N, C-alpha and C positions, 0 to 999 in steps of 0.2 A: 504493500499499500502506500503511496508516495506520500513524502512530509513536507512539512511545507518550507525546508530548508530546499528539497527538490525541487517545488515549484518555483521557489525565489530565483536556483539556480538555471531553471527553464525560462525565466521568464528574462532574468538580465539577459542568458545569451539572447534571446530575439532580439531587445533592445537594441542590442551591442549591433544585432545584423541590421537593425533599423537606422542607428546610425553610422557605420560602413552605406549604407542603401542610399544614404542623404549624402555622404561625401563623395559617393561616385556619381548619384544622380547630379549634384553642382559640378563637376567637374565637365561631365559629359553635354551637361546644357548648357554652358559656359561654354563651350572648345569653339563651335561654331564661331557664333561672336566675335569672339577673343581672337579668330584668326583676321577675320573682317577689320577690326579695328589696329590690330599690330600690324597691316599693308598700311596704316594711316597713319601709323606714330601714334594709335591712341589705346588707351586701356580700360580697364572692367570700370572706374571712376567715371569715363568720360561715357558709357556706356547708361550707366545710373541716371547720370544728370540729364542725357538725350531720354529718356526712359520717361522721367517724370516731368519733364519740362512737356513732351507730348501728354501728358496725363491730364495737366493741368497747363493750360496754355498761359500766362498771365503770370505763373508762378515769378513768387518774389524773390526773391537773394537768399532773406530772413526766412521764409518758407524752405526754401530748397535744404538750408543749411539745417533746421531742426528733422527734415524727413530722412534725410542722408545721418544725420549725429554726427558731423565731422565741424571743426572748425572756418571761420573765413578762411585763413592761411591756408587750406587745403584743399580749397573750390575755387583761390583766387588761377590758379595755374590752369586749371583743366578749364573753368569757363574762359578763360583767355584765348586758350587754344581751340577751345569749338567757336565762341566769337568772332576769331581774326580769320578764322577756315570758312565761316557763311555758314554754321550749323547751327548757330543760335545769333536772334538779334537781341539787346536791351532795352528798352524803352524809360523812361522815364515815368513814374508813377502818375496818375491823375492828381491826385491831391499830395501828394511829397516828392517835389522835385529828385529826392536823396535818398528814394524807392526805386531800385529798379528794377523792371518786369523781364521776365523771361519769355523768349518764341521761337520753336522752329521755324528757321528760314525754311523755302521750300527743298534748297539744297539736306537740310537735317532731318525733317519728312522721309525721304530720300531713302537716308541713310536707316531713321531707326525702324522703316518697314523691312530694309532689308538683314536690320539685326534679327527683329522680330522672328521673319518668317519660317526660321531653322528651330527657333525654339518652338513655336505654336507647331509647328510639325511633329516635335518629338513629343510634348504635350499630349494633342492629339492621338497619336502613336501607341502613348502610354494609358493613356483610358480606353482607348479599345481593346488593347493587351491583357488590362487588370479587370475589364468587365463593371466600372466603376466608372458613375458621370463628373460632368464634371462637378453639381453642386459635392456630391460627397469628397471630393478632391480640394475645394474651398473651404470646408467645413475640418476636414484633417490639416489644412496648413494653418487656417485662422487661428483653430485653437493651440498650437505651435508659438505665437507670438503675445505679444504681453498687450496690457489696454491700449500705452500711448500708441503703440504700433497700428493697433485695429481704429483707435481715434484717427493717426493719420489719414488711414486709408480710406476712410468715411470720406475726407476733406476732398480727398481726389474723384469722388464719386459725384 
């Protein structure tokens, strides 16, 4: 008859497998965009900025800093490269000229779609192979993030 320690060991083993699968899934999920970005001299930080600016056109720099959980200094280089490369446009805020709102340019929109395409394909294939739908995946992933991140996601919708 299984004891509590057997159950704990089995659960730990499964949890470790899930942790490993998350590591490998993330590696593979980011591989195609990484290759595209690398050819442009960009990295994952550029991808994150493009993604969130696309999700909320007019996002302020302050809002972006909060979403990414990074310092202004960390964002400065990445944002400068995206602006200089004509992927993102900065505009003055309507009420405060010091506030900078961010918008994707046509070039930025094309790039984010190129980055999103292989990731979307990978997600669709995984959902089809798992027998679970989008709602199940959203519930699972949402349950892994904290309340602050959940609130941040709501502000993007």
